[in-house]
N, C-alpha and C positions, 0 to 999 in steps of 0.2 A: 533873403534871413539873414540876418542878422549874426553880425562875427559876435565869436569870443573873444572878449580881452584876452586869451589867452592864448589867440591866433600869433602874435606880433610881440606882447610882451617878454621881459623877461619873465624867470620862473618865480611863484611868489609862493606860500601856503607849505600846501605839499610838498608841491614841487621843488622846492627852495634849499639847494644846494648839490644838484644834481649837474653834468658836466657829462664827457665824452658823448653819449648814442644820443641822449637827450638836447644837448645844444648844440648851437651852432658856433663857427668864431666869433659871431660875433655878440652871442651871452645869449640871444633868443630862439627859442624853442624850435627845434628844425620843423619841413614844412608837414616830412610825411605822419609826424609824430602830436602834431599838433589838435588834430580830431580826439587821440587816447586820450593826450593829456588832458582838452577837457572835459574831457567825460571822466574821466578817473577825479579832477576836482570837484565835479561838480555831487559826485559818491560822495566824499571826504574817507576819511580814514575808521571811522566808527563803521560806514554803511562796509566797505571792505571788504574791512574786519571780518561783519557778518557773514559777508555770500563764501570769502574765503575759507569760513571755518566752515561754511553748508559744502564746498568743493569738497574739502578737505576726507567730509562725511561720506560723499557720493563713491570719492575713491577708495575709502577703507569697507565701505562696506561690497564695492564691487571686484575688492581683492584684488585690487594693483598693487602689486609689490616687487620686490626685487629682490631676490635669493642671494646670498651673502654667505652662508655658513650651513652648518649640519642642522637638520630642524631642532637637536637635545641643545642647540644652541642660547645662549641667551639672545644674542641680537641677529639670530639666523636669520630671519625676516624684516627686512628693512623698506616700511614704508613710503610711496611712493608720493614726492614731495615733488607740489604743482604750485608758482609762485603765478598768485592775479595778474602781475602786467608783463604783457607777453613781450617779444622781441618783433620792433616791426620793419619790415625789408624792404623800403622804397623800389621802384619799377623803372628804374635806373639801374639801381646794384642787380637785382634777379635779372635785369640782362644781362648782366657780364655773370652770375652765376648757373643760368641755365644752361648754355650755351657750354660753358668751358665743362661742366657738372656731365652731361652727354657726351665730348671729347674723352675725358678721362674715362669712362665708361669705356666706349668705344678699342682708348688707346689700350688700356690692359687684358681685355678679351683677347683682341689682335696680335698680345705680347702673349698673353696662355696658348692662346696657336700655333702661334713661332716654337715656340719652348717646351710643349711638347710634340711638336710636329717637327720643321722640316730645320730650328734649329738656327736660321740666318743672324738672326742677333747675337747671339754666338763667333759664329765664324766672322763676321764682319767685327768683332772688338767691339760692338757696340755696349757688350754687357761683359761684366768678368764670367769665367765660366765658373767659377770658386762661388758666386754667389748665386748660381744656379743648381748647382749638384752637391756645393757644402751645405744647402740647405734640407733641413731632413722634413719640409714641405716641398719638396721635389719629389713625386711616386713617380718610382720605375715604372710599377706596373701599367701609369697610365698613360705612358708614355706609347704614339703611334696610334691609340685607341681614339677615333673621330667618337667626337661630339655631334648631335645634328644641327645642324644650320651653325656649327662653329658659334652656338651658344654657349661658350664655359660661363659667363657671366651672364646668369639671367637676372641675379638680383644686388643690385653693390650698391655700398654706401663710402661717404667721406666726408670725415670730418674738417669743417673751416671754419677760420677765426679771421677776423678785422683787426689792424693796428689802430692806433689810433688815428691816423692819416687815411684812413677810408680804405688802403690795399685788401684785396681777399686774398688770403694763402692757406693751400693747402698742408693741413697736418697729419690727417691719415689716414688709407684708403681700408676700406672694408670689403675684402671681398672670395673669404674661406661663405660665412654664414647671416649678414648681414643681421643688426638684430638694431631694434629701437621705432621701425615704422609702425607696427600695431601700439606701441607708447605714443606715436606722437598723435595715433589718430583716438586714443582713448584722451588723452588733454585738450584734444581740438572739440570733441562732445562734453566733452566735464567743462571746459570754459563757456563755448555757445550755451549750457543752461545756466550758467549763475549769469553771464551780463551777456542778456541778449539781448536786451537796447543796442548797445551798440553793433553788435552782428544784421542788425537788418538798417545800419544806416553806412557803415566802412564795406569799402568794396576790400574784402579778404577773398584770394580765394580759395577757394573748397578742393578739399582732399579726393574726395571717395571716385574720381575720375581717375585716379594713380592706381586706387584697388581693384578697382573694373579693369586697368588694363593689365594686374597681376596677376588673376582670377586668368584672364584672355593670354600671356602671356605663358604660363602654364598648362593652362590646355590645349596651347599650339606642339608643345615640345610632345602629343602623344606620339607613338609609335605605331599605333592601330591608325591611319588615317580613315578619318571613316567613321568609327566607332568611338562609343561616349568614351572620353577618358574616364580614369580612376585615380587621383591623385590626393599624395599623403603628404605630411607633415612629418619628416620622421624626429624625434626629441628626445633628449637624454633620458626625461621623465620630469618629475614633477619637483626632483631636489634640482633641476637645472639654474643658471642663475635668470632667465624671462621665461621660466616656464607661464607667467599670465602670460606670453605675448606668444607667446605657439594656441597655448588652449584661447585666443584674446580670436586671434587670426582665424583660426579653421573656422568658427563658429560664422568668420563674417564673409569667409570664402568659401562657405561652404563645401570646405574638406574634412577629411578622417585625420583625426591624428594621433599617430602611431607611435609606443615602442620599439626597438632591435628585437623583442622577442616574440612581438605581433608577427614580424612579417620571417616568412621562410623562402629559399631558395626553392626551386622543383624544375629540371630540366633548362636550367640555364636562364627560368624564368620568373619574376617575383611575384608571390601570392602576398597575403591577410589571411593569418591563420583565424578562420571565423570558426565560432561552432554549427555554422551550416553547412562548412566547407570551404574550401580554398577560392579565394573570390583577387582573381588578379589583379596588378599594381604596374599602372602605367609610368604615370612621373609621382618622383618625389622629391618634396622641396624638404631636404632636408636643415636641422640647424643641431648637428654632432660633426665632430671636426674631425679634416678628411682622414685620417688615417687611424679614428676609433670606427669607420664604416664597414668593413670586414677585416675581421680576425682572422680569416685565412691566407691574406695575404696584405694584411700590410698590420699594425698592432695587433701578433695573437693573445694579448693580457682581457683584450677590452672586453667588453657584455653590453656594450651601448650599440653596437652592427648590427650585421646581419652577415653572417655566415655564405660566401659562395656569390655575394654579392657582385663583382668584378667578371662574374664570370657573365656575369647575366647583363652590365654592361656592356664586356664586349660584344658579347651574339646583337648588343643593341634593340633588347624586349625592353630596356624600364630607360627612361632618362634621366638623371639626376641634375636640380636646379638650388647651388652650382655646382658645375661641374664635379668632382672627385681632384684635388691636387691645386685646385681656383687660391688658394691659401700664399701662395708661393710670391705672388707680387705685392702681399702687403708688410715683404718687409720693410723696415726704416731705412736703409741704404740701395732702395730703387730710384725712390725719385733723382739722385745727383743724377743719374741718364739717362731721364724721362724725355727731358727734352729731343736728343737727338733720335732718343729711339722715334717718338712721337714726327718727325719729320722721315724720318727712313718708311715706317707703317703705315703712317697715316697724311704722308706731305703736307702735313700744317705746320702751324710753330705753335707750343703748347699755351694755351689762352690763359692760364692760372697755374704760378709758377708753385712749388713745393719750401715749405721752410729749408733754409739752405741745410743739406746733411755732409757728412765726411762718410763714406765707407775704408774703417780702417786698413783692408785689404787692399789698399792702393799704398805704394812706403808714401810718397806727399802728403797726400789726406791725414794718413798714421803721423805724421809727424806735427800739423798741423791740431791735430786732438790733442795731441801728448803738451805742446806749447800751453794749448786755452782751454785746457778741463778744467778750469775755476769760471769759466763765461758759456759751458757746454750743457746740455743735457745729455749726458752717456745713456745710449739703450744696447740692446742687445741687439744684433742685424737680424739674428734668428731663434724661432721658438721650441727652441733644440736641449734634449733634455741632460742633463751629467751637468762636467765641470763646465764651463763657461765663463768669463771673466761676471764678477756682480756689480752694477751699476752704482748699487749703492753701497760702493764699500768707500773706505776713505783713500784720500788721490795715490797716497805711496802705494796702497797695495793695488789700486788700479791700472795705475801707471805701469806697475811692474805685470799684470794681469796682460794690460791689451800688448804689449811688446811680444808676452808668450804664446797669445792667440790672439792677433791683430784681427782677423776677420769674423771676429764674433761683436764688434763692437763698431759701432757708427755714431758717433758726436750731430749733437742735430742742433742750429743755433735757438736760444730761445729768446723769444718773443713774448712783445707786450703788446698783450690784448685790448683791441676796444671794450670799451663797458655799458654795461646795459642795468637798467635799475630793479632794484628788488622789496615789494611790499615788505617792511620789518618790524615788527615794535611798532607797529601806527605811521611810519612815516619809510621813503624811498632811499633805498640806498645804493650805492651802486657796483656789482659785479662783474668778474670778468664772464663773458660768457664764450663757448664753442658748441658752434653748430653742426649738427649731424644731417647731409642733403641724402634721401633716397631715388633709386634710379632705375629702371624699370625698361624690361628688353623690348621695344617697341620696332617688329620687323627687323630691319638690318641697322637699325637707331635702337635711341630708349628717351622714354619718356620719363621726367625729373616732377617728384613728386611737388606743386610750390606750396611749400615750408619744408620743415623738419621737425627736427627736436633736438631743440638748443637746450642745453647743460650749463649751471651756474659752478663759481667754483671761485674762492680765492684767489688772487692774480701770483701766490706762492704756488698754485698745486693747479694754475691754469695747461699747461703745459700738455695736456693730454689729459683731458678729465673723465673719470670713471664715475658712476653710480657710486657706486664704494668705496667711493673718497667724501661724501654724504654728500657730495652736490646736490641740488636741486634740481628741477625742467623749469620749461616755459613753451609755451603754447609759440607759436612761428607765425606771423602774418606775412603775408604776401602781398601788394598790390595789384588786382584784378585786371588793371587792363595787362600785366607782361607776366602773366604765369601762367595761360593756356593755346599756346599756339596753335593757329588750325592746322598746321601738317601734325599734328602729332594724336589726334584724335583716334579713342580705339575704335578696333576694331566693328565690324558687325556683331551683335549678339548671336550665340548656336541655338537651335531650335531645344528645348528642356524636352527632355522623353522623360512624361507620365509617368508613377510609382505610387504605389500605392503600398509596399511592402518594406519592410523597415529594413536595413543594408543591415546585414551579418554583423554579432557584437564578436569580438576577440573574447579569450581567452584568461586574460589579466582587465579585461572591463567590466565581465562578470565574475571573479574574484571579487574585483573592489567592489561593485555594488549590490553582492551577497552580503560581505560587510560591513558595505553601508547600513542595509537595510538593518541587520542585525545591533548595528551600536546606535540608532534611532530610538531604537527600541527599548536597549538597556538605556540609554539614557532619560525615557519618558515612565518608564515602569520604573526604572531608583527613585527619578525625583518626585514621582506620584508618590510612592511608600514612603519616602523622608519626607514628604509635603502630611502626609496621613499622620504619622508619628509627630512630629512638629505640631500643627496645627492641635491636637489631641492632647498633649501636654502643656499645650496653657489654653489649652479651653480652658473658661470659669464657671462651668453652672458641676461639673466637676460628674458629670451622667461617665466617662473613663474611666477606663481603670488602668493602672501603669500594666499591667499581667496580660490587657488585651494589645498589647502592641507588641509582647514577646515574638509571634508568627512573623510579623514584621522581620523586626529584628533580626531574627534566626536568620530568613531569608536573604536577608542583604550581608550577613555576615558566613552564608550559605557562598556566595559568590565573591566572596571577597572584599564587599562595600562598607564592612563593619565592622568590628575588632570590639565585644563587647571589656569595658576597664569596669578595674574594682572599685576605683572612684565615683561611677555613676550610679553609685544604687536612689539619688534624686531624682524627681524632673525636672528641677534647673541645671545641673551637670549633662544628663541626659539628655540634654539638648542642647547644650552648647557641643561635649567631645561629640553627636550624631553628624554636627554642622561642620565642623572641624577635618572630621575625619574625612566626611564628603568633597572636602576640597585642597586635601593633602592632594599634592600632586604626585608624591614620590609613592604612590601607594596606586600599585594598576587599577584595581580593581576599582576608584577612586571615581565621583562623577566628574570634578576637573577634568580626569588620565581619559575619561569615557569620552569625553566633550574634544579633548586635543585629537584624539583620534578620530573621532566624528570628522573633524575640520581637517585629520590630515588624508582621510581618507578620499574624502569630495576634490581635494586636491587633484588627486591622480586624476578623477573622473570629470576634471571639471565641463568639459566637453562637451560633454553627457548630457548635461544638464541645466535650466534654464537660467537665465541670470536671476528669479526672482529668487529660485531655491538657493544658490549659491549666498546669496543678500541675509538672506535668513538667517544660514546654516554660519555666515559667518560673522552672526552678531552675538553665537552663543557663548564665545571666549569670553564677549565683553561681560557679558553677567556672571559668569565664575570670578573673572576681573573685581566687578563691583565688589564680590562676598569675598573674594580674600583681603581688601581696605578695609573694609570693615565688614565681620560674621552680621552682623546685625541687619546691615542693609541685604544680605543673600538673599534675593525674591526666586524662590522655587515655582509661584505663582507664574512669573514673566519666563521660567525656562521650559517650563510645561505650554504654555501660549508659544510661544515661539517654533516647540517640537509640531505640534499641532498645527501650526502654521506651513509647515514643512512638509509635513504627511498630506498636508490639503496640496499645496501644489506639485507637489510628485504626484497625487493621482490623477488632478484635475488636469495638470500640462503636460506631463511626458508620458509621449507617445508609449503607447500598451502593447511594445514590442520584447523580444526575449531579455535586452536590461533592464525594462522594465518588470518581468516575471522573477527574475535571479533578486531585485531589488528585494520588492514582496518574500519572496521566498526566505531570505533574510530576515526581514520582520517579524512574521509567521514564525519562524524556528525558534525565536529570540521569545517573541510573547508567551506561548503556546508550552515552553522552556519553565519563563519566572510562572505565569499562572500556576501550574499545575505546581512545582512549588511552594508557593506562597499558600495556597490549599491545604496541600500534605501535611508544612507547617501549622496551619490553621488544626487541622484532625488530629494531629497530635497533643492538642491543650485539653482537648477530650472535656470545654466548658458544656454547661447545661444548652438545650435548642434555643433557646430565645437573649444566649449571652452577647452582651454589645459588642463582643469578639467579629460577631459577621455584621454590624454597623461597617467595621473598619477594611472591611475585607470589599463590602460594598462602594465603597468611598474610595481603595488604591484605585477599582476595577472601572470604577468613573457609572457606576452602576443604580443609582439612588435612584434616580428619575424613574428608571427603565422600573426598580422594581418594586415604587411608590404608584406605579400605575394600575402593578397586577396585583400588589396585596399590602393589606393595613397594616399588618404587622411585620416586625424581622423577625422568621423563623428558618433554623438549620437546612432543614432538608428544600426548603425553597429560596432559598438562598444561595445554594448549594447547584440547585437545578437550572438554575439562572446561567451562573460562572460557570458551571458546567457541559451542559447541552440543549440547553434555548440557545437556538440555532438563527431566531428570529434577533437576538442579543451580537450587536457586533463583537464586542470585547467577549465571545464567552467562548470558552475552550475548544469547544466543535466549530464554531467557527471559524478558527484560528485554519483546526484541518482538513474542513473543508477546503477553502477558498488555499492549503496548504497543497491542497493534491487537485487542485483543480492547475495552477503550475504547474506542477509540476508533469500531467500530461499535457501543458501548454509547450512545455521546452523543445527543442531540436530533439532528433528522435529517428533509430535506425529500421527500427519497426513499427510497421505498421498497425498493428495490434497494443492494446493499452496494459499496463498491471503487467508486463514483460520483463520490467527493470526490476532491479533489487529493491532502488528506494519506492518506487512509486509501490510494491506492493507492501513496504513496510509502512508507506503511510496509509494506507487506506485499511490494513487491517487495527492501528492505533486506533482511525477518525470509527472503524465500529465497534472496538472498545471503547471510545468515548462515548460513543450512542447508546449501550445497551448497559450502561454503569448504574447501579443501583442505587441511588441515594443515601437512599437511607442503612444500608447497609458499606456505607462507602470505609475505605481506607487508607489510611494514607499508602500504603504501598504501590496500591490502584493507579495513585496521581505519581509516585517515585519511578516507577516503572513507564508512566506518558514522558519524564523526562528523562530518560538515559535513553528511549527511544529517538527522541531528537536529537541529540549528542551523537546518534548513529547513524542517523539520516545526515544530519549537518557532512560526517566523516563520507560519506557516500556519494553526497554532490560531488564535493571537494574530489573528490577519487575520481568521480567520472568526467566532471567539465575542467578542473584544476590544476591537476596532476604534473602535465606536462611541464607548464611553466618553470625556467630554469631555477628565477628567482623570484623572490615575493614581492610584491606588488606595494607591500606595506611594511617603510622602514627599506627601502634600499639604498645603501653606501654608496656604489660604488659609484653612483651618475658626477657625486662629488669631484670622483678623482679630473674627468675631462671638463671642463669649463669654455665651450662655446665662446665667441665673441662679446666680448663686453659691448655693454651700452655707454 
């Protein structure tokens, strides 16, 4: 095969002006970049831009984001930025990185076992006592508590950087709840979709083996050998910075995503609190900080943990990954002591150095930091609340603070990082990069992900890049030949127990799905009413009168979605005012506000819905934003189509278990409520039997074709019968009540006999009343009674299934008080 001119030539065109990562000392492209450089050169800036935009759309549709603030903040959620140019790591470099990361994981795991056990490192003066006992991350309740297989670190991550001379350095360790592996996998999936050709030819190590080993490692922690383990991931909730990853990984690994309120400790055993009863938990993969995990023995104000969890850990009935207290070895002061600790615990030299660190708790090191403040990065030694030196203070104040509390400060060398090209503005530009590498427990050793999460920043902020600092990310490619050593293969797959019963659903999930269904229907019914009014007002044939829409407008007003104005007497001003109010996010009943709540609630149950469901729901805010930019572009038809598609995938793709039943209950209650109110408002209009008002009702109920198939002329009684009592019509009120009763009777119950519960009797009574309605004698108050009964039914369902929740699943702010490991 002929070689590309780019194989040896100096860069030109798209590649001109690059240095560091792409280019060698001779000015030519480095060997491990030649294939990639040639590929992107062939694509050219235009095609790269097109594919990159497609990648960004995929990420947005998949909801890949990073939570950086409160949901109502303007920039609360940051879109995930993936640059199209990967970081390529040659085999020679990976041959140094992979064993060094494995060694470091073993070392820190051994150090934790010692510090929470015999404490030989302290007695032998290999680590200062103040660096351990002075840290809030050292949890006294965990001292002496054994950990299965001594595996305190099941998951481990380390941030690496390379200096321009090619040397690799450790910047920081992540040992408490390492984040980012899920984002790295999503980066790879997206990039392989938009640049498939290069993945077919380049020898790029795959990531799947790492995640298979993650699943195997967690299941191996089962405290009940021989029984299939129940593994859950404990998340702070949807306000967590990395909630996307929590939901993403639970789907990938087949685990259950839970919050603290979903778990309960009984007799020193952890259970999931489901509507079907208590289900035992064997292993918890946590993404909640150490001291927030048990409010009884650790941080008492925490609402994120599980009361009594420490007792269950002591009893050995549950295993946590990573073990509580593992955040101790994340301190930036520790690397200064690791070389000697490594020789003592492992009998080996430390393979990869950390950036130089000076802990000010030692006199000589303190003096060095004070003399060199201008040339060092000053960090807090501990994640300790309360009074401590501020690293960002001016030098004079910082100097005084260090002298007052020296043990709280660590100085670190500022290193210049190597750079990698980013594609920005149609050309390649160099940026500093930091590589996060992940390792998972594999027997007594660790398996390293052949790749990682590469983060990008400018040189000034490159010393510890965080996503909240606006950095982007890259996929990380490792040469296949060096990435998969044979002695690190995953163990044999365990036999799968066949099940046809859907696992129990927690009250929190049931509550969220119930409101998910209500918001879906509220959004659709509101949009259909607004569309009927708008299209009727703009109809040029003039066969509809403004008064025909009054019942629809009064219905919207009743539900707080429209407020009549004195200035809306004409059809043109009414149309403009209706759309303006529908798009007003400050109004709690507006269509925009409903879509926002729908988006929020689906975020809280993301692990319960399919990817297609999420993608459709995630596009709804874009349709609202389009109208906010230009009201004339607000497309109600597109919104209704998206809601119809959402209902379709939920009906066809979601398992029809208890979770689905709660969502359906919400939909049926909401549709019955709106239907009863709208028809009641129409009856108060007292129009003649052939009024065009009933054409409007048929339009809102999407029943025009159904009616025309049965009747030739629009008549009052025929319309009312079709919309209320005809159960062959899927949108009829009686149909909603019939399906609602079916869903109620299918929910978990204590009694074998039906109609024992108040909500079941209420639903049956309302259904019977609607079936017996005489449309010729129908009055508005009959339907008002139905509407009120739906409100009572909703309250009864909430009391039966949701009232034990100590915090609301919607709008829970407490999660932002605890920020787990940052990406």
